[in-house]
PyMOL Python script that loads the backbone (N, CA, C, O; Angstrom):
from pymol import cmd

cmd.read_pdbstr("""\
ATOM      1  N   MET A   1      83.831  76.439 103.550  1.00  0.00           N
ATOM      2  CA  MET A   1      83.442  77.406 102.539  1.00  0.00           C
ATOM      3  C   MET A   1      82.781  76.650 101.399  1.00  0.00           C
ATOM      4  O   MET A   1      83.302  75.641 100.924  1.00  0.00           O
ATOM      5  N   ASN A   2      81.636  77.145 100.969  1.00  0.00           N
ATOM      6  CA  ASN A   2      80.966  76.479  99.855  1.00  0.00           C
ATOM      7  C   ASN A   2      81.410  77.094  98.529  1.00  0.00           C
ATOM      8  O   ASN A   2      82.126  78.095  98.505  1.00  0.00           O
ATOM      9  N   LEU A   3      80.984  76.494  97.448  1.00  0.00           N
ATOM     10  CA  LEU A   3      81.429  76.913  96.120  1.00  0.00           C
ATOM     11  C   LEU A   3      80.929  78.304  95.755  1.00  0.00           C
ATOM     12  O   LEU A   3      81.617  79.029  95.037  1.00  0.00           O
ATOM     13  N   LYS A   4      79.754  78.694  96.231  1.00  0.00           N
ATOM     14  CA  LYS A   4      79.220  80.019  95.939  1.00  0.00           C
ATOM     15  C   LYS A   4      80.078  81.112  96.582  1.00  0.00           C
ATOM     16  O   LYS A   4      80.367  82.129  95.951  1.00  0.00           O
ATOM     17  N   GLU A   5      80.485  80.898  97.845  1.00  0.00           N
ATOM     18  CA  GLU A   5      81.353  81.870  98.520  1.00  0.00           C
ATOM     19  C   GLU A   5      82.694  81.973  97.813  1.00  0.00           C
ATOM     20  O   GLU A   5      83.238  83.064  97.648  1.00  0.00           O
ATOM     21  N   LEU A   6      83.226  80.821  97.397  1.00  0.00           N
ATOM     22  CA  LEU A   6      84.496  80.809  96.671  1.00  0.00           C
ATOM     23  C   LEU A   6      84.361  81.578  95.363  1.00  0.00           C
ATOM     24  O   LEU A   6      85.237  82.367  95.006  1.00  0.00           O
ATOM     25  N   GLU A   7      83.267  81.346  94.654  1.00  0.00           N
ATOM     26  CA  GLU A   7      83.044  82.033  93.382  1.00  0.00           C
ATOM     27  C   GLU A   7      82.983  83.543  93.583  1.00  0.00           C
ATOM     28  O   GLU A   7      83.548  84.289  92.783  1.00  0.00           O
ATOM     29  N   ASP A   8      82.311  84.006  94.631  1.00  0.00           N
ATOM     30  CA  ASP A   8      82.229  85.436  94.915  1.00  0.00           C
ATOM     31  C   ASP A   8      83.613  86.015  95.207  1.00  0.00           C
ATOM     32  O   ASP A   8      83.950  87.098  94.728  1.00  0.00           O
ATOM     33  N   GLN A   9      84.407  85.297  95.987  1.00  0.00           N
ATOM     34  CA  GLN A   9      85.757  85.768  96.305  1.00  0.00           C
ATOM     35  C   GLN A   9      86.627  85.817  95.056  1.00  0.00           C
ATOM     36  O   GLN A   9      87.390  86.763  94.857  1.00  0.00           O
ATOM     37  N   VAL A  10      86.507  84.797  94.220  1.00  0.00           N
ATOM     38  CA  VAL A  10      87.309  84.739  92.997  1.00  0.00           C
ATOM     39  C   VAL A  10      86.915  85.877  92.058  1.00  0.00           C
ATOM     40  O   VAL A  10      87.784  86.505  91.453  1.00  0.00           O
ATOM     41  N   ARG A  11      85.629  86.146  91.930  1.00  0.00           N
ATOM     42  CA  ARG A  11      85.185  87.251  91.076  1.00  0.00           C
ATOM     43  C   ARG A  11      85.721  88.590  91.578  1.00  0.00           C
ATOM     44  O   ARG A  11      86.115  89.439  90.779  1.00  0.00           O
ATOM     45  N   ALA A  12      85.737  88.782  92.891  1.00  0.00           N
ATOM     46  CA  ALA A  12      86.266  90.024  93.463  1.00  0.00           C
ATOM     47  C   ALA A  12      87.764  90.155  93.173  1.00  0.00           C
ATOM     48  O   ALA A  12      88.237  91.239  92.830  1.00  0.00           O
ATOM     49  N   LEU A  13      88.501  89.068  93.308  1.00  0.00           N
ATOM     50  CA  LEU A  13      89.933  89.104  93.022  1.00  0.00           C
ATOM     51  C   LEU A  13      90.199  89.384  91.547  1.00  0.00           C
ATOM     52  O   LEU A  13      91.112  90.136  91.208  1.00  0.00           O
ATOM     53  N   ILE A  14      89.406  88.782  90.678  1.00  0.00           N
ATOM     54  CA  ILE A  14      89.565  89.018  89.239  1.00  0.00           C
ATOM     55  C   ILE A  14      89.287  90.478  88.909  1.00  0.00           C
ATOM     56  O   ILE A  14      90.012  91.088  88.123  1.00  0.00           O
ATOM     57  N   ALA A  15      88.246  91.036  89.503  1.00  0.00           N
ATOM     58  CA  ALA A  15      87.895  92.439  89.248  1.00  0.00           C
ATOM     59  C   ALA A  15      89.004  93.377  89.710  1.00  0.00           C
ATOM     60  O   ALA A  15      89.165  94.468  89.163  1.00  0.00           O
ATOM     61  N   GLN A  16      89.767  92.956  90.715  1.00  0.00           N
ATOM     62  CA  GLN A  16      90.877  93.765  91.216  1.00  0.00           C
ATOM     63  C   GLN A  16      92.157  93.526  90.420  1.00  0.00           C
ATOM     64  O   GLN A  16      93.181  94.153  90.691  1.00  0.00           O
ATOM     65  N   GLY A  17      92.106  92.627  89.442  1.00  0.00           N
ATOM     66  CA  GLY A  17      93.274  92.319  88.639  1.00  0.00           C
ATOM     67  C   GLY A  17      94.240  91.370  89.332  1.00  0.00           C
ATOM     68  O   GLY A  17      95.423  91.344  88.992  1.00  0.00           O
ATOM     69  N   ARG A  18      93.766  90.599  90.285  1.00  0.00           N
ATOM     70  CA  ARG A  18      94.605  89.688  91.066  1.00  0.00           C
ATOM     71  C   ARG A  18      94.272  88.243  90.701  1.00  0.00           C
ATOM     72  O   ARG A  18      93.816  87.465  91.539  1.00  0.00           O
ATOM     73  N   LYS A  19      94.509  87.902  89.440  1.00  0.00           N
ATOM     74  CA  LYS A  19      94.133  86.592  88.921  1.00  0.00           C
ATOM     75  C   LYS A  19      94.965  85.465  89.532  1.00  0.00           C
ATOM     76  O   LYS A  19      94.446  84.374  89.767  1.00  0.00           O
ATOM     77  N   VAL A  20      96.245  85.715  89.789  1.00  0.00           N
ATOM     78  CA  VAL A  20      97.114  84.685  90.369  1.00  0.00           C
ATOM     79  C   VAL A  20      96.625  84.322  91.772  1.00  0.00           C
ATOM     80  O   VAL A  20      96.580  83.144  92.127  1.00  0.00           O
ATOM     81  N   GLU A  21      96.258  85.332  92.572  1.00  0.00           N
ATOM     82  CA  GLU A  21      95.739  85.059  93.906  1.00  0.00           C
ATOM     83  C   GLU A  21      94.427  84.295  93.834  1.00  0.00           C
ATOM     84  O   GLU A  21      94.137  83.467  94.698  1.00  0.00           O
ATOM     85  N   ALA A  22      93.626  84.574  92.795  1.00  0.00           N
ATOM     86  CA  ALA A  22      92.364  83.860  92.619  1.00  0.00           C
ATOM     87  C   ALA A  22      92.621  82.372  92.366  1.00  0.00           C
ATOM     88  O   ALA A  22      91.935  81.516  92.924  1.00  0.00           O
ATOM     89  N   VAL A  23      93.606  82.069  91.526  1.00  0.00           N
ATOM     90  CA  VAL A  23      93.947  80.675  91.243  1.00  0.00           C
ATOM     91  C   VAL A  23      94.455  79.992  92.515  1.00  0.00           C
ATOM     92  O   VAL A  23      94.099  78.848  92.796  1.00  0.00           O
ATOM     93  N   LYS A  24      95.286  80.699  93.280  1.00  0.00           N
ATOM     94  CA  LYS A  24      95.790  80.130  94.535  1.00  0.00           C
ATOM     95  C   LYS A  24      94.646  79.843  95.503  1.00  0.00           C
ATOM     96  O   LYS A  24      94.628  78.798  96.154  1.00  0.00           O
ATOM     97  N   ARG A  25      93.694  80.768  95.597  1.00  0.00           N
ATOM     98  CA  ARG A  25      92.563  80.585  96.516  1.00  0.00           C
ATOM     99  C   ARG A  25      91.749  79.363  96.115  1.00  0.00           C
ATOM    100  O   ARG A  25      91.321  78.592  96.974  1.00  0.00           O
ATOM    101  N   VAL A  26      91.533  79.182  94.810  1.00  0.00           N
ATOM    102  CA  VAL A  26      90.774  78.019  94.332  1.00  0.00           C
ATOM    103  C   VAL A  26      91.519  76.728  94.662  1.00  0.00           C
ATOM    104  O   VAL A  26      90.912  75.755  95.111  1.00  0.00           O
ATOM    105  N   ARG A  27      92.829  76.721  94.441  1.00  0.00           N
ATOM    106  CA  ARG A  27      93.618  75.516  94.723  1.00  0.00           C
ATOM    107  C   ARG A  27      93.587  75.155  96.194  1.00  0.00           C
ATOM    108  O   ARG A  27      93.421  73.987  96.545  1.00  0.00           O
ATOM    109  N   GLU A  28      93.747  76.162  97.072  1.00  0.00           N
ATOM    110  CA  GLU A  28      93.762  75.900  98.512  1.00  0.00           C
ATOM    111  C   GLU A  28      92.403  75.410  99.009  1.00  0.00           C
ATOM    112  O   GLU A  28      92.324  74.518  99.853  1.00  0.00           O
ATOM    113  N   THR A  29      91.341  76.002  98.477  1.00  0.00           N
ATOM    114  CA  THR A  29      90.005  75.688  98.971  1.00  0.00           C
ATOM    115  C   THR A  29      89.495  74.352  98.467  1.00  0.00           C
ATOM    116  O   THR A  29      88.898  73.586  99.224  1.00  0.00           O
ATOM    117  N   THR A  30      89.727  74.067  97.191  1.00  0.00           N
ATOM    118  CA  THR A  30      89.143  72.875  96.581  1.00  0.00           C
ATOM    119  C   THR A  30      90.085  71.677  96.538  1.00  0.00           C
ATOM    120  O   THR A  30      89.632  70.533  96.500  1.00  0.00           O
ATOM    121  N   GLY A  31      91.391  71.933  96.543  1.00  0.00           N
ATOM    122  CA  GLY A  31      92.347  70.840  96.398  1.00  0.00           C
ATOM    123  C   GLY A  31      92.551  70.420  94.954  1.00  0.00           C
ATOM    124  O   GLY A  31      93.170  69.390  94.686  1.00  0.00           O
ATOM    125  N   TRP A  32      92.035  71.207  94.023  1.00  0.00           N
ATOM    126  CA  TRP A  32      92.206  70.910  92.603  1.00  0.00           C
ATOM    127  C   TRP A  32      93.645  71.177  92.187  1.00  0.00           C
ATOM    128  O   TRP A  32      94.404  71.843  92.891  1.00  0.00           O
ATOM    129  N   GLY A  33      93.995  70.644  91.036  1.00  0.00           N
ATOM    130  CA  GLY A  33      95.313  70.895  90.473  1.00  0.00           C
ATOM    131  C   GLY A  33      95.386  72.275  89.834  1.00  0.00           C
ATOM    132  O   GLY A  33      94.388  72.991  89.749  1.00  0.00           O
ATOM    133  N   LEU A  34      96.574  72.628  89.393  1.00  0.00           N
ATOM    134  CA  LEU A  34      96.797  73.958  88.821  1.00  0.00           C
ATOM    135  C   LEU A  34      95.978  74.188  87.556  1.00  0.00           C
ATOM    136  O   LEU A  34      95.352  75.238  87.410  1.00  0.00           O
ATOM    137  N   LYS A  35      95.973  73.227  86.646  1.00  0.00           N
ATOM    138  CA  LYS A  35      95.246  73.407  85.381  1.00  0.00           C
ATOM    139  C   LYS A  35      93.747  73.550  85.616  1.00  0.00           C
ATOM    140  O   LYS A  35      93.107  74.432  85.043  1.00  0.00           O
ATOM    141  N   GLN A  36      93.196  72.694  86.446  1.00  0.00           N
ATOM    142  CA  GLN A  36      91.761  72.749  86.702  1.00  0.00           C
ATOM    143  C   GLN A  36      91.386  74.065  87.396  1.00  0.00           C
ATOM    144  O   GLN A  36      90.353  74.656  87.079  1.00  0.00           O
ATOM    145  N   SER A  37      92.210  74.525  88.330  1.00  0.00           N
ATOM    146  CA  SER A  37      91.948  75.786  89.022  1.00  0.00           C
ATOM    147  C   SER A  37      92.039  76.966  88.064  1.00  0.00           C
ATOM    148  O   SER A  37      91.213  77.877  88.106  1.00  0.00           O
ATOM    149  N   LYS A  38      93.053  76.940  87.198  1.00  0.00           N
ATOM    150  CA  LYS A  38      93.225  78.025  86.224  1.00  0.00           C
ATOM    151  C   LYS A  38      92.057  78.054  85.245  1.00  0.00           C
ATOM    152  O   LYS A  38      91.568  79.130  84.901  1.00  0.00           O
ATOM    153  N   ASP A  39      91.609  76.896  84.796  1.00  0.00           N
ATOM    154  CA  ASP A  39      90.463  76.841  83.884  1.00  0.00           C
ATOM    155  C   ASP A  39      89.206  77.396  84.554  1.00  0.00           C
ATOM    156  O   ASP A  39      88.413  78.086  83.913  1.00  0.00           O
ATOM    157  N   TYR A  40      89.024  77.101  85.829  1.00  0.00           N
ATOM    158  CA  TYR A  40      87.866  77.610  86.577  1.00  0.00           C
ATOM    159  C   TYR A  40      87.916  79.135  86.663  1.00  0.00           C
ATOM    160  O   TYR A  40      86.910  79.808  86.435  1.00  0.00           O
ATOM    161  N   VAL A  41      89.089  79.673  86.992  1.00  0.00           N
ATOM    162  CA  VAL A  41      89.242  81.126  87.103  1.00  0.00           C
ATOM    163  C   VAL A  41      89.069  81.782  85.733  1.00  0.00           C
ATOM    164  O   VAL A  41      88.446  82.839  85.631  1.00  0.00           O
ATOM    165  N   ASP A  42      89.606  81.176  84.693  1.00  0.00           N
ATOM    166  CA  ASP A  42      89.450  81.726  83.341  1.00  0.00           C
ATOM    167  C   ASP A  42      87.981  81.753  82.928  1.00  0.00           C
ATOM    168  O   ASP A  42      87.533  82.711  82.298  1.00  0.00           O
ATOM    169  N   ALA A  43      87.233  80.712  83.277  1.00  0.00           N
ATOM    170  CA  ALA A  43      85.808  80.671  82.936  1.00  0.00           C
ATOM    171  C   ALA A  43      85.058  81.781  83.664  1.00  0.00           C
ATOM    172  O   ALA A  43      84.159  82.397  83.090  1.00  0.00           O
ATOM    173  N   LEU A  44      85.412  82.042  84.908  1.00  0.00           N
ATOM    174  CA  LEU A  44      84.761  83.119  85.651  1.00  0.00           C
ATOM    175  C   LEU A  44      85.192  84.487  85.153  1.00  0.00           C
ATOM    176  O   LEU A  44      84.397  85.427  85.177  1.00  0.00           O
ATOM    177  N   SER A  45      86.435  84.622  84.702  1.00  0.00           N
ATOM    178  CA  SER A  45      86.927  85.924  84.266  1.00  0.00           C
ATOM    179  C   SER A  45      86.268  86.369  82.964  1.00  0.00           C
ATOM    180  O   SER A  45      86.197  87.565  82.685  1.00  0.00           O
ATOM    181  N   GLU A  46      85.788  85.420  82.171  1.00  0.00           N
ATOM    182  CA  GLU A  46      85.097  85.786  80.934  1.00  0.00           C
ATOM    183  C   GLU A  46      83.759  86.441  81.238  1.00  0.00           C
ATOM    184  O   GLU A  46      83.268  87.257  80.457  1.00  0.00           O
ATOM    185  N   VAL A  47      83.169  86.081  82.375  1.00  0.00           N
ATOM    186  CA  VAL A  47      81.858  86.588  82.746  1.00  0.00           C
ATOM    187  C   VAL A  47      81.954  87.942  83.449  1.00  0.00           C
ATOM    188  O   VAL A  47      81.028  88.749  83.368  1.00  0.00           O
ATOM    189  N   VAL A  48      83.064  88.193  84.135  1.00  0.00           N
ATOM    190  CA  VAL A  48      83.223  89.429  84.903  1.00  0.00           C
ATOM    191  C   VAL A  48      83.309  90.618  83.956  1.00  0.00           C
ATOM    192  O   VAL A  48      84.065  90.605  82.985  1.00  0.00           O
ATOM    193  N   GLN A  49      82.523  91.641  84.257  1.00  0.00           N
ATOM    194  CA  GLN A  49      82.546  92.852  83.452  1.00  0.00           C
ATOM    195  C   GLN A  49      83.479  93.862  84.099  1.00  0.00           C
ATOM    196  O   GLN A  49      83.834  93.745  85.272  1.00  0.00           O
ATOM    197  N   GLU A  50      83.857  94.835  83.327  1.00  0.00           N
ATOM    198  CA  GLU A  50      84.698  95.910  83.840  1.00  0.00           C
ATOM    199  C   GLU A  50      83.923  96.711  84.874  1.00  0.00           C
ATOM    200  O   GLU A  50      82.750  97.024  84.673  1.00  0.00           O
ATOM    201  N   VAL A  51      84.570  97.038  85.966  1.00  0.00           N
ATOM    202  CA  VAL A  51      83.934  97.789  87.038  1.00  0.00           C
ATOM    203  C   VAL A  51      84.207  99.272  86.809  1.00  0.00           C
ATOM    204  O   VAL A  51      85.358  99.681  86.655  1.00  0.00           O
ATOM    205  N   GLY A  52      83.147 100.074  86.787  1.00  0.00           N
ATOM    206  CA  GLY A  52      83.305 101.518  86.672  1.00  0.00           C
ATOM    207  C   GLY A  52      83.699 102.112  88.014  1.00  0.00           C
ATOM    208  O   GLY A  52      83.420 101.516  89.055  1.00  0.00           O
ATOM    209  N   ARG A  53      84.336 103.266  88.011  1.00  0.00           N
ATOM    210  CA  ARG A  53      84.823 103.824  89.271  1.00  0.00           C
ATOM    211  C   ARG A  53      83.708 104.234  90.214  1.00  0.00           C
ATOM    212  O   ARG A  53      83.943 104.320  91.419  1.00  0.00           O
ATOM    213  N   ASN A  54      82.497 104.492  89.717  1.00  0.00           N
ATOM    214  CA  ASN A  54      81.381 104.856  90.584  1.00  0.00           C
ATOM    215  C   ASN A  54      80.455 103.684  90.901  1.00  0.00           C
ATOM    216  O   ASN A  54      79.436 103.858  91.568  1.00  0.00           O
ATOM    217  N   ASP A  55      80.808 102.495  90.426  1.00  0.00           N
ATOM    218  CA  ASP A  55      80.026 101.293  90.717  1.00  0.00           C
ATOM    219  C   ASP A  55      80.369 100.780  92.114  1.00  0.00           C
ATOM    220  O   ASP A  55      81.434 101.094  92.645  1.00  0.00           O
ATOM    221  N   PRO A  56      79.472  99.992  92.709  1.00  0.00           N
ATOM    222  CA  PRO A  56      79.809  99.378  94.006  1.00  0.00           C
ATOM    223  C   PRO A  56      81.006  98.447  93.844  1.00  0.00           C
ATOM    224  O   PRO A  56      81.155  97.786  92.816  1.00  0.00           O
ATOM    225  N   CYS A  57      81.841  98.400  94.847  1.00  0.00           N
ATOM    226  CA  CYS A  57      83.050  97.581  94.789  1.00  0.00           C
ATOM    227  C   CYS A  57      82.679  96.098  94.766  1.00  0.00           C
ATOM    228  O   CYS A  57      81.817  95.673  95.535  1.00  0.00           O
ATOM    229  N   PRO A  58      83.313  95.303  93.902  1.00  0.00           N
ATOM    230  CA  PRO A  58      82.997  93.880  93.817  1.00  0.00           C
ATOM    231  C   PRO A  58      83.468  93.081  95.035  1.00  0.00           C
ATOM    232  O   PRO A  58      83.116  91.908  95.162  1.00  0.00           O
ATOM    233  N   CYS A  59      84.247  93.680  95.926  1.00  0.00           N
ATOM    234  CA  CYS A  59      84.710  92.938  97.096  1.00  0.00           C
ATOM    235  C   CYS A  59      83.614  92.800  98.143  1.00  0.00           C
ATOM    236  O   CYS A  59      83.757  92.030  99.093  1.00  0.00           O
ATOM    237  N   GLY A  60      82.502  93.553  97.973  1.00  0.00           N
ATOM    238  CA  GLY A  60      81.373  93.423  98.880  1.00  0.00           C
ATOM    239  C   GLY A  60      81.407  94.364 100.067  1.00  0.00           C
ATOM    240  O   GLY A  60      80.641  94.185 101.014  1.00  0.00           O
ATOM    241  N   SER A  61      82.278  95.365 100.040  1.00  0.00           N
ATOM    242  CA  SER A  61      82.390  96.287 101.173  1.00  0.00           C
ATOM    243  C   SER A  61      81.216  97.258 101.258  1.00  0.00           C
ATOM    244  O   SER A  61      80.945  97.809 102.325  1.00  0.00           O
ATOM    245  N   GLY A  62      80.515  97.474 100.140  1.00  0.00           N
ATOM    246  CA  GLY A  62      79.412  98.428 100.115  1.00  0.00           C
ATOM    247  C   GLY A  62      79.849  99.821  99.728  1.00  0.00           C
ATOM    248  O   GLY A  62      79.017 100.718  99.585  1.00  0.00           O
ATOM    249  N   ARG A  63      81.139 100.013  99.556  1.00  0.00           N
ATOM    250  CA  ARG A  63      81.660 101.323  99.168  1.00  0.00           C
ATOM    251  C   ARG A  63      81.786 101.396  97.653  1.00  0.00           C
ATOM    252  O   ARG A  63      81.751 100.372  96.970  1.00  0.00           O
ATOM    253  N   LYS A  64      81.934 102.615  97.131  1.00  0.00           N
ATOM    254  CA  LYS A  64      82.186 102.763  95.709  1.00  0.00           C
ATOM    255  C   LYS A  64      83.582 102.219  95.394  1.00  0.00           C
ATOM    256  O   LYS A  64      84.483 102.252  96.232  1.00  0.00           O
ATOM    257  N   TYR A  65      83.733 101.723  94.179  1.00  0.00           N
ATOM    258  CA  TYR A  65      85.000 101.131  93.760  1.00  0.00           C
ATOM    259  C   TYR A  65      86.144 102.134  93.888  1.00  0.00           C
ATOM    260  O   TYR A  65      87.251 101.766  94.279  1.00  0.00           O
ATOM    261  N   LYS A  66      85.879 103.405  93.558  1.00  0.00           N
ATOM    262  CA  LYS A  66      86.944 104.410  93.582  1.00  0.00           C
ATOM    263  C   LYS A  66      87.439 104.707  95.003  1.00  0.00           C
ATOM    264  O   LYS A  66      88.551 105.204  95.176  1.00  0.00           O
ATOM    265  N   HIS A  67      86.624 104.408  96.014  1.00  0.00           N
ATOM    266  CA  HIS A  67      87.023 104.640  97.400  1.00  0.00           C
ATOM    267  C   HIS A  67      87.485 103.365  98.094  1.00  0.00           C
ATOM    268  O   HIS A  67      87.842 103.397  99.272  1.00  0.00           O
ATOM    269  N   CYS A  68      87.480 102.260  97.388  1.00  0.00           N
ATOM    270  CA  CYS A  68      87.831 100.980  98.016  1.00  0.00           C
ATOM    271  C   CYS A  68      89.006 100.354  97.264  1.00  0.00           C
ATOM    272  O   CYS A  68      90.140 100.812  97.401  1.00  0.00           O
ATOM    273  N   CYS A  69      88.751  99.332  96.486  1.00  0.00           N
ATOM    274  CA  CYS A  69      89.816  98.577  95.802  1.00  0.00           C
ATOM    275  C   CYS A  69      90.393  99.322  94.603  1.00  0.00           C
ATOM    276  O   CYS A  69      91.496  99.004  94.159  1.00  0.00           O
ATOM    277  N   GLY A  70      89.675 100.302  94.073  1.00  0.00           N
ATOM    278  CA  GLY A  70      90.169 101.045  92.916  1.00  0.00           C
ATOM    279  C   GLY A  70      91.032 102.234  93.288  1.00  0.00           C
ATOM    280  O   GLY A  70      91.507 102.969  92.422  1.00  0.00           O
ATOM    281  N   ARG A  71      91.231 102.416  94.581  1.00  0.00           N
ATOM    282  CA  ARG A  71      92.003 103.551  95.054  1.00  0.00           C
ATOM    283  C   ARG A  71      93.475 103.371  94.748  1.00  0.00           C
ATOM    284  O   ARG A  71      94.040 102.305  94.993  1.00  0.00           O
ATOM    285  N   LYS A  72      94.092 104.397  94.219  1.00  0.00           N
ATOM    286  CA  LYS A  72      95.531 104.347  93.925  1.00  0.00           C
ATOM    287  C   LYS A  72      96.292 104.591  95.202  1.00  0.00           C
ATOM    288  O   LYS A  72      96.027 105.548  95.929  1.00  0.00           O
ATOM    289  N   ARG A  73      97.230 103.727  95.465  1.00  0.00           N
ATOM    290  CA  ARG A  73      97.986 103.820  96.728  1.00  0.00           C
ATOM    291  C   ARG A  73      99.350 104.354  96.505  1.00  0.00           C
ATOM    292  O   ARG A  73     100.119 104.498  97.456  1.00  0.00           O
TER     293      ARG A  73
END
""", "prot")
cmd.dss("prot")
cmd.show_as("cartoon", "prot")
cmd.util.cbc("prot")
cmd.orient("prot")
């Protein structure tokens, strides 16, 4: 997995409110320590904007957010 794919996955996890899983994914993929991984995720989370319910889902499914990751279960 290259860094661009990792960044896309991390952004999708952040948009879903799953920041801890994003840090874990960065640590597993890169082998970085906890602080460096957390700093990377924090830097990406500052750039991520709020997803509207009618916007395309950030996970890349092609569906609207309200019908995909934003769905209440």
